[in-house]
N, CA, C and O atoms as CSV, one atom per row, in Angstrom:
chain,resi,resn,atom,element,x,y,z
A,1,UNK,N,N,0.780,-1.200,-0.024
A,1,UNK,CA,C,-0.015,-0.072,-0.006
A,1,UNK,C,C,0.847,1.209,-0.023
A,1,UNK,O,O,1.925,1.211,0.570
A,2,UNK,N,N,0.390,2.331,-0.708
A,2,UNK,CA,C,1.211,3.525,-0.614
A,2,UNK,C,C,1.052,4.190,0.770
A,2,UNK,O,O,0.031,4.020,1.437
A,3,UNK,N,N,2.040,4.919,1.168
A,3,UNK,CA,C,2.020,5.643,2.371
A,3,UNK,C,C,0.890,6.772,2.363
A,3,UNK,O,O,0.644,7.396,1.331
A,4,UNK,N,N,0.250,6.992,3.503
A,4,UNK,CA,C,-0.829,8.059,3.425
A,4,UNK,C,C,-0.120,9.364,3.095
A,4,UNK,O,O,0.945,9.693,3.617
A,5,UNK,N,N,-0.777,10.081,2.200
A,5,UNK,CA,C,-0.257,11.362,1.763
A,5,UNK,C,C,-1.526,12.304,1.488
A,5,UNK,O,O,-2.611,11.855,1.117
A,6,UNK,N,N,-1.281,13.576,1.698
A,6,UNK,CA,C,-2.333,14.578,1.401
A,6,UNK,C,C,-2.491,14.747,-0.048
A,6,UNK,O,O,-1.514,15.011,-0.748
A,7,UNK,N,N,-3.747,14.599,-0.569
A,7,UNK,CA,C,-3.828,14.847,-2.049
A,7,UNK,C,C,-3.463,16.262,-2.396
A,7,UNK,O,O,-3.524,17.164,-1.560
A,8,UNK,N,N,-3.080,16.449,-3.652
A,8,UNK,CA,C,-2.618,17.764,-4.104
A,8,UNK,C,C,-3.752,18.792,-4.119
A,8,UNK,O,O,-4.758,18.562,-4.789
A,9,UNK,N,N,-3.633,19.881,-3.430
A,9,UNK,CA,C,-4.688,20.895,-3.290
A,9,UNK,C,C,-4.699,21.770,-4.564
A,9,UNK,O,O,-5.723,22.368,-4.893
A,10,UNK,N,N,-3.593,21.839,-5.253
A,10,UNK,CA,C,-3.627,22.708,-6.479
A,10,UNK,C,C,-4.567,22.182,-7.540
A,10,UNK,O,O,-5.009,22.944,-8.400
A,11,UNK,N,N,-4.878,20.919,-7.501
A,11,UNK,CA,C,-5.745,20.351,-8.502
A,11,UNK,C,C,-7.239,20.453,-8.238
A,11,UNK,O,O,-8.069,20.096,-9.074
A,12,UNK,N,N,-7.555,20.955,-7.041
A,12,UNK,CA,C,-8.948,21.047,-6.647
A,12,UNK,C,C,-9.776,21.916,-7.529
A,12,UNK,O,O,-10.878,21.479,-7.858
A,13,UNK,N,N,-9.406,23.063,-7.949
A,13,UNK,CA,C,-10.264,23.875,-8.865
A,13,UNK,C,C,-10.612,23.178,-10.165
A,13,UNK,O,O,-11.712,23.305,-10.703
A,14,UNK,N,N,-9.533,22.368,-10.689
A,14,UNK,CA,C,-9.781,21.706,-11.938
A,14,UNK,C,C,-10.678,20.462,-11.882
A,14,UNK,O,O,-11.295,20.087,-12.880
A,15,UNK,N,N,-10.742,19.831,-10.709
A,15,UNK,CA,C,-11.455,18.595,-10.544
A,15,UNK,C,C,-12.732,18.831,-9.702
A,15,UNK,O,O,-13.391,17.840,-9.383
A,16,UNK,N,N,-13.116,20.006,-9.334
A,16,UNK,CA,C,-14.370,20.225,-8.464
A,16,UNK,C,C,-15.551,19.745,-9.088
A,16,UNK,O,O,-16.331,19.057,-8.430
A,17,UNK,N,N,-15.802,20.049,-10.388
A,17,UNK,CA,C,-17.104,19.594,-11.050
A,17,UNK,C,C,-17.121,18.076,-11.096
A,17,UNK,O,O,-18.150,17.448,-10.844
A,18,UNK,N,N,-15.918,17.463,-11.438
A,18,UNK,CA,C,-15.824,15.971,-11.522
A,18,UNK,C,C,-16.180,15.354,-10.140
A,18,UNK,O,O,-16.936,14.388,-10.038
A,19,UNK,N,N,-15.587,15.973,-9.081
A,19,UNK,CA,C,-15.834,15.424,-7.733
A,19,UNK,C,C,-17.326,15.480,-7.404
A,19,UNK,O,O,-17.876,14.525,-6.856
A,20,UNK,N,N,-17.989,16.611,-7.740
A,20,UNK,CA,C,-19.439,16.760,-7.497
A,20,UNK,C,C,-20.256,15.665,-8.236
A,20,UNK,O,O,-21.124,14.998,-7.674
A,21,UNK,N,N,-19.907,15.534,-9.543
A,21,UNK,CA,C,-20.658,14.491,-10.390
A,21,UNK,C,C,-20.466,13.129,-9.816
A,21,UNK,O,O,-21.437,12.400,-9.615
A,22,UNK,N,N,-19.172,12.739,-9.529
A,22,UNK,CA,C,-18.935,11.364,-9.067
A,22,UNK,C,C,-19.655,11.207,-7.750
A,22,UNK,O,O,-20.266,10.160,-7.538
A,23,UNK,N,N,-19.627,12.187,-6.833
A,23,UNK,CA,C,-20.382,12.111,-5.554
A,23,UNK,C,C,-21.866,11.852,-5.719
A,23,UNK,O,O,-22.467,10.998,-5.067
A,24,UNK,N,N,-22.406,12.618,-6.602
A,24,UNK,CA,C,-23.909,12.498,-6.783
A,24,UNK,C,C,-24.279,11.164,-7.359
A,24,UNK,O,O,-25.187,10.496,-6.865
A,25,UNK,N,N,-23.558,10.753,-8.437
A,25,UNK,CA,C,-23.852,9.448,-9.054
A,25,UNK,C,C,-23.627,8.254,-8.093
A,25,UNK,O,O,-24.423,7.319,-8.006
A,26,UNK,N,N,-22.494,8.356,-7.385
A,26,UNK,CA,C,-22.187,7.236,-6.417
A,26,UNK,C,C,-23.203,7.190,-5.325
A,26,UNK,O,O,-23.660,6.099,-4.982
A,27,UNK,N,N,-23.586,8.290,-4.759
A,27,UNK,CA,C,-24.586,8.266,-3.731
A,27,UNK,C,C,-25.954,7.805,-4.212
A,27,UNK,O,O,-26.645,7.048,-3.529
A,28,UNK,N,N,-26.325,8.261,-5.370
A,28,UNK,CA,C,-27.646,7.830,-5.937
A,28,UNK,C,C,-27.633,6.315,-6.193
A,28,UNK,O,O,-28.640,5.654,-5.937
A,29,UNK,N,N,-26.536,5.751,-6.686
A,29,UNK,CA,C,-26.500,4.305,-6.942
A,29,UNK,C,C,-26.553,3.581,-5.592
A,29,UNK,O,O,-27.289,2.604,-5.455
A,30,UNK,N,N,-25.777,4.048,-4.580
A,30,UNK,CA,C,-25.785,3.311,-3.288
A,30,UNK,C,C,-27.099,3.378,-2.616
A,30,UNK,O,O,-27.550,2.384,-2.046
A,31,UNK,N,N,-27.771,4.567,-2.657
A,31,UNK,CA,C,-29.027,4.697,-1.989
A,31,UNK,C,C,-30.131,3.843,-2.702
A,31,UNK,O,O,-30.937,3.172,-2.057
A,32,UNK,N,N,-30.122,3.904,-4.015
A,32,UNK,CA,C,-31.119,3.088,-4.692
A,32,UNK,C,C,-30.999,1.571,-4.482
A,32,UNK,O,O,-31.980,0.831,-4.400
A,33,UNK,N,N,-29.703,1.159,-4.398
A,33,UNK,CA,C,-29.402,-0.209,-4.023
A,33,UNK,C,C,-29.898,-0.520,-2.617
A,33,UNK,O,O,-30.535,-1.547,-2.385
A,34,UNK,N,N,-29.599,0.376,-1.683
A,34,UNK,CA,C,-30.007,0.134,-0.280
A,34,UNK,C,C,-31.497,0.053,-0.181
A,34,UNK,O,O,-32.032,-0.792,0.538
A,35,UNK,N,N,-32.180,0.921,-0.893
A,35,UNK,CA,C,-33.606,0.913,-0.863
A,35,UNK,C,C,-34.292,-0.324,-1.512
A,35,UNK,O,O,-35.308,-0.836,-1.042
A,36,UNK,N,N,-33.666,-0.752,-2.607
A,36,UNK,CA,C,-34.171,-1.994,-3.201
A,36,UNK,C,C,-34.007,-3.145,-2.253
A,36,UNK,O,O,-34.948,-3.925,-2.105
A,37,UNK,N,N,-32.921,-3.302,-1.623
A,37,UNK,CA,C,-32.709,-4.474,-0.723
A,37,UNK,C,C,-33.523,-4.278,0.590
A,37,UNK,O,O,-34.018,-5.241,1.177
A,38,UNK,N,N,-33.638,-3.040,1.014
A,38,UNK,CA,C,-34.414,-2.798,2.298
A,38,UNK,C,C,-35.903,-3.199,2.006
A,38,UNK,O,O,-36.549,-3.829,2.843
A,39,UNK,N,N,-36.402,-2.841,0.867
A,39,UNK,CA,C,-37.776,-3.266,0.568
A,39,UNK,C,C,-37.910,-4.820,0.416
A,39,UNK,O,O,-38.861,-5.452,0.875
A,40,UNK,N,N,-36.903,-5.352,-0.248
A,40,UNK,CA,C,-36.932,-6.833,-0.479
A,40,UNK,C,C,-36.767,-7.593,0.821
A,40,UNK,O,O,-37.420,-8.621,0.998
A,41,UNK,N,N,-35.920,-7.137,1.747
A,41,UNK,CA,C,-35.608,-7.897,3.010
A,41,UNK,C,C,-36.240,-7.228,4.175
A,41,UNK,O,O,-35.913,-7.597,5.303
A,42,UNK,N,N,-37.091,-6.307,4.020
A,42,UNK,CA,C,-37.891,-5.678,5.057
A,42,UNK,C,C,-37.067,-5.092,6.238
A,42,UNK,O,O,-37.206,-5.508,7.388
A,43,UNK,N,N,-36.218,-4.126,5.899
A,43,UNK,CA,C,-35.491,-3.363,6.914
A,43,UNK,C,C,-35.371,-1.874,6.521
A,43,UNK,O,O,-35.595,-1.507,5.367
A,44,UNK,N,N,-35.026,-1.058,7.469
A,44,UNK,CA,C,-35.005,0.381,7.322
A,44,UNK,C,C,-33.583,0.841,6.867
A,44,UNK,O,O,-32.555,0.288,7.260
A,45,UNK,N,N,-33.610,1.913,5.994
A,45,UNK,CA,C,-32.340,2.538,5.619
A,45,UNK,C,C,-32.280,4.037,6.078
A,45,UNK,O,O,-33.221,4.805,5.873
A,46,UNK,N,N,-31.145,4.403,6.696
A,46,UNK,CA,C,-31.016,5.763,7.111
A,46,UNK,C,C,-30.080,6.502,6.034
A,46,UNK,O,O,-28.880,6.247,5.931
A,47,UNK,N,N,-30.694,7.359,5.317
A,47,UNK,CA,C,-29.926,8.040,4.210
A,47,UNK,C,C,-28.780,8.818,4.716
A,47,UNK,O,O,-27.734,8.890,4.071
A,48,UNK,N,N,-28.963,9.444,5.934
A,48,UNK,CA,C,-27.818,10.279,6.464
A,48,UNK,C,C,-26.665,9.357,6.874
A,48,UNK,O,O,-25.507,9.681,6.611
A,49,UNK,N,N,-26.962,8.184,7.531
A,49,UNK,CA,C,-26.016,7.234,7.871
A,49,UNK,C,C,-25.227,6.706,6.611
A,49,UNK,O,O,-24.004,6.566,6.633
A,50,UNK,N,N,-25.924,6.454,5.631
A,50,UNK,CA,C,-25.328,5.982,4.400
A,50,UNK,C,C,-24.348,7.007,3.832
A,50,UNK,O,O,-23.218,6.688,3.462
A,51,UNK,N,N,-24.844,8.294,3.776
A,51,UNK,CA,C,-24.074,9.338,3.205
A,51,UNK,C,C,-22.717,9.563,4.037
A,51,UNK,O,O,-21.631,9.707,3.476
A,52,UNK,N,N,-22.884,9.577,5.396
A,52,UNK,CA,C,-21.715,9.699,6.255
A,52,UNK,C,C,-20.729,8.587,6.046
A,52,UNK,O,O,-19.530,8.831,5.912
A,53,UNK,N,N,-21.240,7.308,6.015
A,53,UNK,CA,C,-20.319,6.179,5.867
A,53,UNK,C,C,-19.572,6.181,4.482
A,53,UNK,O,O,-18.381,5.884,4.389
A,54,UNK,N,N,-20.325,6.520,3.463
A,54,UNK,CA,C,-19.647,6.485,2.132
A,54,UNK,C,C,-18.720,7.758,2.079
A,54,UNK,O,O,-17.610,7.651,1.558
A,55,UNK,N,N,-19.099,8.834,2.549
A,55,UNK,CA,C,-18.217,10.016,2.562
A,55,UNK,C,C,-16.926,9.818,3.364
A,55,UNK,O,O,-15.840,10.132,2.876
A,56,UNK,N,N,-17.037,9.311,4.560
A,56,UNK,CA,C,-15.802,9.083,5.393
A,56,UNK,C,C,-14.939,7.936,4.728
A,56,UNK,O,O,-13.710,7.975,4.775
A,57,UNK,N,N,-15.613,6.943,4.125
A,57,UNK,CA,C,-14.830,5.877,3.490
A,57,UNK,C,C,-14.017,6.426,2.326
A,57,UNK,O,O,-12.823,6.170,2.170
A,58,UNK,N,N,-14.731,7.187,1.532
A,58,UNK,CA,C,-13.975,7.744,0.374
A,58,UNK,C,C,-12.984,8.811,0.733
A,58,UNK,O,O,-11.942,8.924,0.087
A,59,UNK,N,N,-13.277,9.604,1.750
A,59,UNK,CA,C,-12.297,10.584,2.254
A,59,UNK,C,C,-11.052,9.902,2.814
A,59,UNK,O,O,-9.934,10.352,2.560
A,60,UNK,N,N,-11.233,8.835,3.563
A,60,UNK,CA,C,-10.110,8.077,4.086
A,60,UNK,C,C,-9.330,7.501,2.947
A,60,UNK,O,O,-8.104,7.608,2.930
A,61,UNK,N,N,-9.996,6.889,1.986
A,61,UNK,CA,C,-9.296,6.282,0.800
A,61,UNK,C,C,-8.558,7.234,0.066
A,61,UNK,O,O,-7.548,6.864,-0.531
A,62,UNK,N,N,-8.950,8.487,0.028
A,62,UNK,CA,C,-8.214,9.455,-0.738
A,62,UNK,C,C,-6.768,9.665,-0.364
A,62,UNK,O,O,-5.910,10.027,-1.169
A,63,UNK,N,N,-6.547,9.401,0.970
A,63,UNK,CA,C,-5.175,9.564,1.483
A,63,UNK,C,C,-4.250,8.399,1.022
A,63,UNK,O,O,-3.025,8.477,1.109
A,64,UNK,N,N,-4.904,7.315,0.527
A,64,UNK,CA,C,-4.104,6.169,0.066
A,64,UNK,C,C,-4.194,5.976,-1.402
A,64,UNK,O,O,-3.956,4.880,-1.910
A,65,UNK,N,N,-4.537,7.031,-2.099
A,65,UNK,CA,C,-4.719,6.965,-3.584
A,65,UNK,C,C,-5.725,5.958,-4.090
A,65,UNK,O,O,-5.576,5.400,-5.177
A,66,UNK,N,N,-6.794,5.724,-3.256
A,66,UNK,CA,C,-7.863,4.771,-3.658
A,66,UNK,C,C,-8.854,5.400,-4.675
A,66,UNK,O,O,-8.954,6.625,-4.728
A,67,UNK,N,N,-9.585,4.597,-5.481
A,67,UNK,CA,C,-10.688,5.084,-6.259
A,67,UNK,C,C,-11.840,5.137,-5.446
A,67,UNK,O,O,-11.971,4.340,-4.517
A,68,UNK,N,N,-12.768,6.075,-5.725
A,68,UNK,CA,C,-14.013,6.219,-4.948
A,68,UNK,C,C,-14.865,5.002,-5.163
A,68,UNK,O,O,-14.897,4.424,-6.249
A,69,UNK,N,N,-15.584,4.605,-4.069
A,69,UNK,CA,C,-16.333,3.336,-4.158
A,69,UNK,C,C,-17.847,3.689,-4.039
A,69,UNK,O,O,-18.231,4.770,-3.593
A,70,UNK,N,N,-18.681,2.694,-4.474
A,70,UNK,CA,C,-20.054,2.757,-4.462
A,70,UNK,C,C,-20.619,1.357,-4.378
A,70,UNK,O,O,-19.830,0.414,-4.313
A,71,UNK,N,N,-21.965,1.140,-4.376
A,71,UNK,CA,C,-22.511,-0.161,-4.376
A,71,UNK,C,C,-22.345,-0.931,-5.670
A,71,UNK,O,O,-22.092,-0.301,-6.698
A,72,UNK,N,N,-22.464,-2.193,-5.693
A,72,UNK,CA,C,-22.262,-3.028,-6.825
A,72,UNK,C,C,-23.591,-3.845,-7.055
A,72,UNK,O,O,-23.860,-4.759,-6.275
A,73,UNK,N,N,-24.375,-3.558,-8.041
A,73,UNK,CA,C,-25.579,-4.262,-8.256
A,73,UNK,C,C,-25.335,-5.725,-8.514
A,73,UNK,O,O,-25.990,-6.568,-7.901
A,74,UNK,N,N,-24.458,-6.045,-9.359
A,74,UNK,CA,C,-24.254,-7.412,-9.798
A,74,UNK,C,C,-23.749,-8.339,-8.556
A,74,UNK,O,O,-24.259,-9.438,-8.337
A,75,UNK,N,N,-22.745,-7.816,-7.797
A,75,UNK,CA,C,-22.208,-8.580,-6.702
A,75,UNK,C,C,-23.230,-8.789,-5.617
A,75,UNK,O,O,-23.385,-9.855,-5.022
A,76,UNK,N,N,-23.942,-7.640,-5.400
A,76,UNK,CA,C,-25.050,-7.734,-4.391
A,76,UNK,C,C,-26.122,-8.733,-4.662
A,76,UNK,O,O,-26.612,-9.438,-3.779
A,77,UNK,N,N,-26.480,-8.767,-5.969
A,77,UNK,CA,C,-27.495,-9.700,-6.407
A,77,UNK,C,C,-27.000,-11.134,-6.349
A,77,UNK,O,O,-27.735,-12.027,-5.927
A,78,UNK,N,N,-25.714,-11.372,-6.783
A,78,UNK,CA,C,-25.182,-12.674,-6.752
A,78,UNK,C,C,-25.067,-13.238,-5.287
A,78,UNK,O,O,-25.311,-14.419,-5.040
A,79,UNK,N,N,-24.695,-12.360,-4.363
A,79,UNK,CA,C,-24.561,-12.784,-2.957
A,79,UNK,C,C,-25.962,-13.034,-2.323
A,79,UNK,O,O,-26.128,-13.897,-1.460
A,80,UNK,N,N,-26.898,-12.287,-2.762
A,80,UNK,CA,C,-28.292,-12.560,-2.248
A,80,UNK,C,C,-28.801,-13.888,-2.889
A,80,UNK,O,O,-29.474,-14.678,-2.227
A,81,UNK,N,N,-28.495,-14.099,-4.079
A,81,UNK,CA,C,-29.033,-15.376,-4.764
A,81,UNK,C,C,-28.339,-16.597,-4.202
A,81,UNK,O,O,-28.952,-17.664,-4.165
A,82,UNK,N,N,-27.051,-16.498,-3.747
A,82,UNK,CA,C,-26.504,-17.724,-3.180
A,82,UNK,C,C,-26.743,-17.895,-1.681
A,82,UNK,O,O,-26.323,-18.877,-1.069
A,83,UNK,N,N,-27.487,-16.830,-1.070
A,83,UNK,CA,C,-27.814,-16.998,0.292
A,83,UNK,C,C,-26.943,-16.312,1.273
A,83,UNK,O,O,-27.060,-16.515,2.482
A,84,UNK,N,N,-26.008,-15.444,0.730
A,84,UNK,CA,C,-25.126,-14.556,1.694
A,84,UNK,C,C,-26.002,-13.612,2.491
A,84,UNK,O,O,-26.764,-12.840,1.909
A,85,UNK,N,N,-25.907,-13.659,3.843
A,85,UNK,CA,C,-26.726,-12.844,4.587
A,85,UNK,C,C,-25.877,-11.888,5.609
A,85,UNK,O,O,-26.433,-10.985,6.234
A,86,UNK,N,N,-24.615,-12.143,5.713
A,86,UNK,CA,C,-23.768,-11.327,6.572
A,86,UNK,C,C,-22.569,-10.812,5.840
A,86,UNK,O,O,-22.344,-11.175,4.686
A,87,UNK,N,N,-21.780,-9.961,6.492
A,87,UNK,CA,C,-20.588,-9.401,5.929
A,87,UNK,C,C,-19.445,-10.513,5.701
A,87,UNK,O,O,-18.448,-10.285,5.016
A,88,UNK,N,N,-19.682,-11.697,6.323
A,88,UNK,CA,C,-18.759,-12.707,6.081
A,88,UNK,C,C,-18.760,-13.218,4.598
A,88,UNK,O,O,-17.734,-13.643,4.066
A,89,UNK,N,N,-19.919,-13.153,3.992
A,89,UNK,CA,C,-20.017,-13.533,2.602
A,89,UNK,C,C,-19.183,-12.635,1.713
A,89,UNK,O,O,-18.602,-13.090,0.728
A,90,UNK,N,N,-19.121,-11.326,2.071
A,90,UNK,CA,C,-18.324,-10.320,1.346
A,90,UNK,C,C,-16.832,-10.558,1.597
A,90,UNK,O,O,-15.997,-10.427,0.702
A,91,UNK,N,N,-16.524,-10.926,2.897
A,91,UNK,CA,C,-15.146,-11.290,3.280
A,91,UNK,C,C,-14.632,-12.461,2.456
A,91,UNK,O,O,-13.541,-12.398,1.890
A,92,UNK,N,N,-15.397,-13.499,2.392
A,92,UNK,CA,C,-15.032,-14.704,1.597
A,92,UNK,C,C,-14.803,-14.376,0.146
A,92,UNK,O,O,-13.807,-14.789,-0.447
A,93,UNK,N,N,-15.795,-13.579,-0.466
A,93,UNK,CA,C,-15.534,-13.232,-1.876
A,93,UNK,C,C,-14.343,-12.323,-2.080
A,93,UNK,O,O,-13.731,-12.362,-3.147
A,94,UNK,N,N,-13.967,-11.460,-1.049
A,94,UNK,CA,C,-12.782,-10.655,-1.225
A,94,UNK,C,C,-11.495,-11.558,-1.225
A,94,UNK,O,O,-10.587,-11.393,-2.040
A,95,UNK,N,N,-11.487,-12.504,-0.272
A,95,UNK,CA,C,-10.331,-13.399,-0.183
A,95,UNK,C,C,-10.248,-14.244,-1.492
A,95,UNK,O,O,-9.144,-14.467,-1.989
A,96,UNK,N,N,-11.326,-14.690,-2.027
A,96,UNK,CA,C,-11.358,-15.461,-3.287
A,96,UNK,C,C,-10.801,-14.551,-4.424
A,96,UNK,O,O,-10.002,-15.023,-5.233
A,97,UNK,N,N,-11.191,-13.312,-4.493
A,97,UNK,CA,C,-10.646,-12.490,-5.478
A,97,UNK,C,C,-9.120,-12.207,-5.276
A,97,UNK,O,O,-8.358,-12.178,-6.243
A,98,UNK,N,N,-8.719,-12.011,-4.064
A,98,UNK,CA,C,-7.368,-11.839,-3.716
A,98,UNK,C,C,-6.574,-13.032,-4.224
A,98,UNK,O,O,-5.542,-12.867,-4.874
A,99,UNK,N,N,-7.068,-14.261,-3.919
A,99,UNK,CA,C,-6.416,-15.436,-4.345
A,99,UNK,C,C,-6.302,-15.533,-5.874
A,99,UNK,O,O,-5.256,-15.956,-6.365
A,100,UNK,N,N,-7.273,-15.179,-6.599
A,100,UNK,CA,C,-7.263,-15.240,-8.030
A,100,UNK,C,C,-6.195,-14.185,-8.571
A,100,UNK,O,O,-5.446,-14.458,-9.509
A,101,UNK,N,N,-6.183,-12.985,-7.922
A,101,UNK,CA,C,-5.280,-11.936,-8.424
A,101,UNK,C,C,-3.809,-12.341,-8.136
A,101,UNK,O,O,-2.950,-12.202,-9.007
A,102,UNK,N,N,-3.532,-12.833,-6.932
A,102,UNK,CA,C,-2.174,-13.126,-6.602
A,102,UNK,C,C,-1.550,-14.377,-7.180
A,102,UNK,O,O,-0.428,-14.392,-7.687
A,103,UNK,N,N,-2.355,-15.432,-7.072
A,103,UNK,CA,C,-1.791,-16.740,-7.526
A,103,UNK,C,C,-2.187,-17.159,-8.960
A,103,UNK,O,O,-1.383,-17.766,-9.668
A,104,UNK,N,N,-3.325,-16.860,-9.352
A,104,UNK,CA,C,-3.747,-17.254,-10.734
A,104,UNK,C,C,-3.507,-16.136,-11.766
A,104,UNK,O,O,-3.506,-16.384,-12.972
A,105,UNK,N,N,-3.305,-14.910,-11.273
A,105,UNK,CA,C,-3.019,-13.789,-12.165
A,105,UNK,C,C,-1.822,-13.997,-13.105
A,105,UNK,O,O,-1.921,-13.754,-14.307
A,106,UNK,N,N,-0.673,-14.455,-12.535
A,106,UNK,CA,C,0.461,-14.674,-13.399
A,106,UNK,C,C,0.226,-15.579,-14.604
A,106,UNK,O,O,0.847,-15.386,-15.650
A,107,UNK,N,N,-0.731,-16.639,-14.461
A,107,UNK,CA,C,-1.017,-17.529,-15.468
A,107,UNK,C,C,-1.791,-16.837,-16.607
A,107,UNK,O,O,-1.774,-17.292,-17.750
A,108,UNK,N,N,-2.462,-15.738,-16.270
A,108,UNK,CA,C,-3.280,-15.018,-17.264
A,108,UNK,C,C,-2.429,-13.953,-17.980
A,108,UNK,O,O,-2.873,-13.379,-18.975
A,109,UNK,N,N,-1.287,-13.704,-17.513
A,109,UNK,CA,C,-0.425,-12.667,-18.121
A,109,UNK,C,C,-0.028,-12.848,-19.549
A,109,UNK,O,O,0.058,-11.872,-20.294
A,110,UNK,N,N,0.229,-14.128,-19.977
A,110,UNK,CA,C,0.575,-14.336,-21.339
A,110,UNK,C,C,-0.553,-14.154,-22.385
A,110,UNK,O,O,-0.303,-14.124,-23.590
A,111,UNK,N,N,-1.795,-14.035,-21.884
A,111,UNK,CA,C,-2.953,-13.931,-22.817
A,111,UNK,C,C,-2.834,-12.571,-23.590
A,111,UNK,O,O,-2.385,-11.559,-23.054
A,112,UNK,N,N,-3.259,-12.619,-24.860
A,112,UNK,CA,C,-3.226,-11.423,-25.608
A,112,UNK,C,C,-4.228,-10.327,-25.082
A,112,UNK,O,O,-5.257,-10.676,-24.504
A,113,UNK,N,N,-3.940,-9.081,-25.272
A,113,UNK,CA,C,-4.801,-8.044,-24.730
A,113,UNK,C,C,-5.852,-7.807,-25.646
A,113,UNK,O,O,-6.711,-6.961,-25.395
């Protein structure tokens, strides 16, 4: 992982519109996904809590040069379809993806682009 570093403030005026658009699209996707699953599984969603969690997560990630995150419709639907009900299902899929990237990735390297 890269060491934590303050993002360049000089770029802020150039990327302000992009930041706003990414924030609005990301939050809209996350909230719509949360509301779909809340209706499907009968639970409540707090929009303020979702906004704070996503904002703090993305703000923290910015110090490590991370890409902004949002909800994933396909991954969420697959986990629901196979019966995943806790965060352990996400953890297992993350470790499976890590395994594929670290150990099986070199075998995919010679494939043509």
